[in-house]
Biotite code that builds the C-alpha atoms (Angstrom):
import biotite.structure as struc

atoms = struc.array([
    struc.Atom([10.357, 40.780, -6.304], chain_id="A", res_id=1, res_name="MET", atom_name="CA", element="C"),
    struc.Atom([13.171, 40.461, -8.826], chain_id="A", res_id=2, res_name="ASN", atom_name="CA", element="C"),
    struc.Atom([11.878, 40.879, -12.379], chain_id="A", res_id=3, res_name="LYS", atom_name="CA", element="C"),
    struc.Atom([14.412, 38.935, -14.385], chain_id="A", res_id=4, res_name="SER", atom_name="CA", element="C"),
    struc.Atom([12.287, 36.649, -16.588], chain_id="A", res_id=5, res_name="SER", atom_name="CA", element="C"),
    struc.Atom([11.630, 37.753, -20.141], chain_id="A", res_id=6, res_name="MET", atom_name="CA", element="C"),
    struc.Atom([8.678, 37.122, -22.422], chain_id="A", res_id=7, res_name="ILE", atom_name="CA", element="C"),
    struc.Atom([9.178, 37.309, -26.176], chain_id="A", res_id=8, res_name="ARG", atom_name="CA", element="C"),
    struc.Atom([6.231, 37.261, -28.502], chain_id="A", res_id=9, res_name="ALA", atom_name="CA", element="C"),
    struc.Atom([5.693, 38.024, -32.150], chain_id="A", res_id=10, res_name="ARG", atom_name="CA", element="C"),
    struc.Atom([2.699, 40.210, -32.830], chain_id="A", res_id=11, res_name="ILE", atom_name="CA", element="C"),
    struc.Atom([1.312, 42.139, -35.780], chain_id="A", res_id=12, res_name="GLU", atom_name="CA", element="C"),
    struc.Atom([2.873, 45.631, -35.798], chain_id="A", res_id=13, res_name="PRO", atom_name="CA", element="C"),
    struc.Atom([-0.473, 47.408, -36.241], chain_id="A", res_id=14, res_name="ASP", atom_name="CA", element="C"),
    struc.Atom([-2.028, 45.496, -33.338], chain_id="A", res_id=15, res_name="LEU", atom_name="CA", element="C"),
    struc.Atom([0.953, 46.329, -31.122], chain_id="A", res_id=16, res_name="LYS", atom_name="CA", element="C"),
    struc.Atom([0.768, 50.021, -32.040], chain_id="A", res_id=17, res_name="TYR", atom_name="CA", element="C"),
    struc.Atom([-2.994, 50.277, -31.500], chain_id="A", res_id=18, res_name="ARG", atom_name="CA", element="C"),
    struc.Atom([-2.922, 48.402, -28.181], chain_id="A", res_id=19, res_name="VAL", atom_name="CA", element="C"),
    struc.Atom([-0.018, 50.485, -26.859], chain_id="A", res_id=20, res_name="GLU", atom_name="CA", element="C"),
    struc.Atom([-2.011, 53.659, -27.632], chain_id="A", res_id=21, res_name="LYS", atom_name="CA", element="C"),
    struc.Atom([-4.899, 52.305, -25.536], chain_id="A", res_id=22, res_name="ILE", atom_name="CA", element="C"),
    struc.Atom([-2.563, 51.242, -22.710], chain_id="A", res_id=23, res_name="LEU", atom_name="CA", element="C"),
    struc.Atom([-1.097, 54.747, -22.715], chain_id="A", res_id=24, res_name="GLN", atom_name="CA", element="C"),
    struc.Atom([-4.594, 56.222, -22.244], chain_id="A", res_id=25, res_name="LYS", atom_name="CA", element="C"),
    struc.Atom([-5.176, 53.819, -19.341], chain_id="A", res_id=26, res_name="ILE", atom_name="CA", element="C"),
    struc.Atom([-1.812, 54.779, -17.857], chain_id="A", res_id=27, res_name="GLY", atom_name="CA", element="C"),
    struc.Atom([-0.015, 51.461, -18.266], chain_id="A", res_id=28, res_name="LEU", atom_name="CA", element="C"),
    struc.Atom([3.028, 50.308, -20.171], chain_id="A", res_id=29, res_name="ASN", atom_name="CA", element="C"),
    struc.Atom([3.228, 46.934, -21.912], chain_id="A", res_id=30, res_name="THR", atom_name="CA", element="C"),
    struc.Atom([5.139, 45.252, -19.067], chain_id="A", res_id=31, res_name="THR", atom_name="CA", element="C"),
    struc.Atom([2.572, 46.421, -16.506], chain_id="A", res_id=32, res_name="GLN", atom_name="CA", element="C"),
    struc.Atom([-0.316, 45.202, -18.671], chain_id="A", res_id=33, res_name="ALA", atom_name="CA", element="C"),
    struc.Atom([1.254, 41.776, -19.145], chain_id="A", res_id=34, res_name="ILE", atom_name="CA", element="C"),
    struc.Atom([1.978, 41.512, -15.401], chain_id="A", res_id=35, res_name="THR", atom_name="CA", element="C"),
    struc.Atom([-1.657, 42.358, -14.567], chain_id="A", res_id=36, res_name="ILE", atom_name="CA", element="C"),
    struc.Atom([-2.850, 39.822, -17.115], chain_id="A", res_id=37, res_name="PHE", atom_name="CA", element="C"),
    struc.Atom([-0.601, 37.074, -15.731], chain_id="A", res_id=38, res_name="TYR", atom_name="CA", element="C"),
    struc.Atom([-1.581, 37.769, -12.117], chain_id="A", res_id=39, res_name="LYS", atom_name="CA", element="C"),
    struc.Atom([-5.275, 37.663, -12.954], chain_id="A", res_id=40, res_name="ARG", atom_name="CA", element="C"),
    struc.Atom([-4.867, 34.442, -14.924], chain_id="A", res_id=41, res_name="ILE", atom_name="CA", element="C"),
    struc.Atom([-3.193, 32.983, -11.839], chain_id="A", res_id=42, res_name="LEU", atom_name="CA", element="C"),
    struc.Atom([-5.944, 34.232, -9.503], chain_id="A", res_id=43, res_name="MET", atom_name="CA", element="C"),
    struc.Atom([-8.842, 33.255, -11.768], chain_id="A", res_id=44, res_name="ASP", atom_name="CA", element="C"),
    struc.Atom([-7.236, 30.107, -13.140], chain_id="A", res_id=45, res_name="LYS", atom_name="CA", element="C"),
    struc.Atom([-8.208, 31.233, -16.634], chain_id="A", res_id=46, res_name="GLY", atom_name="CA", element="C"),
    struc.Atom([-8.641, 34.261, -18.903], chain_id="A", res_id=47, res_name="ILE", atom_name="CA", element="C"),
    struc.Atom([-10.048, 36.799, -16.489], chain_id="A", res_id=48, res_name="PRO", atom_name="CA", element="C"),
    struc.Atom([-11.317, 40.240, -17.429], chain_id="A", res_id=49, res_name="PHE", atom_name="CA", element="C"),
    struc.Atom([-11.935, 43.217, -19.672], chain_id="A", res_id=50, res_name="GLU", atom_name="CA", element="C"),
    struc.Atom([-9.986, 46.464, -19.418], chain_id="A", res_id=51, res_name="VAL", atom_name="CA", element="C"),
    struc.Atom([-11.419, 49.405, -21.319], chain_id="A", res_id=52, res_name="LYS", atom_name="CA", element="C"),
    struc.Atom([-10.640, 53.077, -21.751], chain_id="A", res_id=53, res_name="ILE", atom_name="CA", element="C"),
    struc.Atom([-12.608, 54.866, -19.016], chain_id="A", res_id=54, res_name="PRO", atom_name="CA", element="C"),
    struc.Atom([-15.654, 56.807, -20.152], chain_id="A", res_id=55, res_name="ASN", atom_name="CA", element="C"),
    struc.Atom([-15.862, 60.584, -19.669], chain_id="A", res_id=56, res_name="ALA", atom_name="CA", element="C"),
    struc.Atom([-17.514, 60.331, -16.235], chain_id="A", res_id=57, res_name="THR", atom_name="CA", element="C"),
    struc.Atom([-14.891, 57.928, -14.908], chain_id="A", res_id=58, res_name="THR", atom_name="CA", element="C"),
    struc.Atom([-12.034, 60.037, -16.309], chain_id="A", res_id=59, res_name="ARG", atom_name="CA", element="C"),
    struc.Atom([-13.513, 63.123, -14.603], chain_id="A", res_id=60, res_name="LYS", atom_name="CA", element="C"),
    struc.Atom([-13.692, 61.303, -11.257], chain_id="A", res_id=61, res_name="VAL", atom_name="CA", element="C"),
    struc.Atom([-10.087, 60.093, -11.642], chain_id="A", res_id=62, res_name="PHE", atom_name="CA", element="C"),
    struc.Atom([-8.913, 63.632, -12.389], chain_id="A", res_id=63, res_name="GLU", atom_name="CA", element="C"),
    struc.Atom([-10.835, 65.093, -9.438], chain_id="A", res_id=64, res_name="GLU", atom_name="CA", element="C"),
    struc.Atom([-9.644, 62.510, -6.935], chain_id="A", res_id=65, res_name="THR", atom_name="CA", element="C"),
    struc.Atom([-6.059, 62.923, -8.151], chain_id="A", res_id=66, res_name="ASP", atom_name="CA", element="C"),
    struc.Atom([-6.468, 66.604, -7.251], chain_id="A", res_id=67, res_name="LYS", atom_name="CA", element="C"),
    struc.Atom([-8.028, 65.768, -3.870], chain_id="A", res_id=68, res_name="GLY", atom_name="CA", element="C"),
    struc.Atom([-11.484, 67.016, -4.897], chain_id="A", res_id=69, res_name="ILE", atom_name="CA", element="C"),
    struc.Atom([-14.587, 65.461, -3.287], chain_id="A", res_id=70, res_name="ASP", atom_name="CA", element="C"),
    struc.Atom([-12.748, 62.778, -1.314], chain_id="A", res_id=71, res_name="ILE", atom_name="CA", element="C"),
    struc.Atom([-14.594, 61.411, 1.694], chain_id="A", res_id=72, res_name="HIS", atom_name="CA", element="C"),
    struc.Atom([-12.830, 59.698, 4.576], chain_id="A", res_id=73, res_name="THR", atom_name="CA", element="C"),
    struc.Atom([-14.347, 57.856, 7.502], chain_id="A", res_id=74, res_name="SER", atom_name="CA", element="C"),
    struc.Atom([-12.944, 56.120, 10.547], chain_id="A", res_id=75, res_name="LYS", atom_name="CA", element="C"),
    struc.Atom([-14.595, 52.829, 9.551], chain_id="A", res_id=76, res_name="ASP", atom_name="CA", element="C"),
    struc.Atom([-17.060, 51.213, 7.137], chain_id="A", res_id=77, res_name="THR", atom_name="CA", element="C"),
    struc.Atom([-20.059, 51.620, 9.433], chain_id="A", res_id=78, res_name="LYS", atom_name="CA", element="C"),
    struc.Atom([-19.466, 55.383, 9.721], chain_id="A", res_id=79, res_name="THR", atom_name="CA", element="C"),
    struc.Atom([-18.927, 55.681, 5.977], chain_id="A", res_id=80, res_name="PHE", atom_name="CA", element="C"),
    struc.Atom([-22.176, 53.903, 5.154], chain_id="A", res_id=81, res_name="LEU", atom_name="CA", element="C"),
    struc.Atom([-24.044, 56.170, 7.584], chain_id="A", res_id=82, res_name="LYS", atom_name="CA", element="C"),
    struc.Atom([-22.382, 59.286, 6.135], chain_id="A", res_id=83, res_name="ASP", atom_name="CA", element="C"),
    struc.Atom([-23.397, 58.403, 2.567], chain_id="A", res_id=84, res_name="VAL", atom_name="CA", element="C"),
    struc.Atom([-26.959, 57.523, 3.614], chain_id="A", res_id=85, res_name="GLY", atom_name="CA", element="C"),
    struc.Atom([-26.800, 53.762, 3.255], chain_id="A", res_id=86, res_name="LEU", atom_name="CA", element="C"),
    struc.Atom([-27.470, 53.029, 6.942], chain_id="A", res_id=87, res_name="ARG", atom_name="CA", element="C"),
])
């Protein structure tokens, strides 16, 4: 989709700086964060969610899966649930 619309907003410089540091840790830029926020508002028809810096366990899992470590694949959901002991 063509991204040609612009949003301009005035915001406190310290808030902008601190939020952009958090977004960087999450792996998003400001445009991506605003797009996510807008899409969720549209889907939820209101203010939708919390996004937080992942804790150490979640960051470790992200790093491992990015490296292809401990990834499980299955041909379908039923097989997956059986493989992980849920059926």
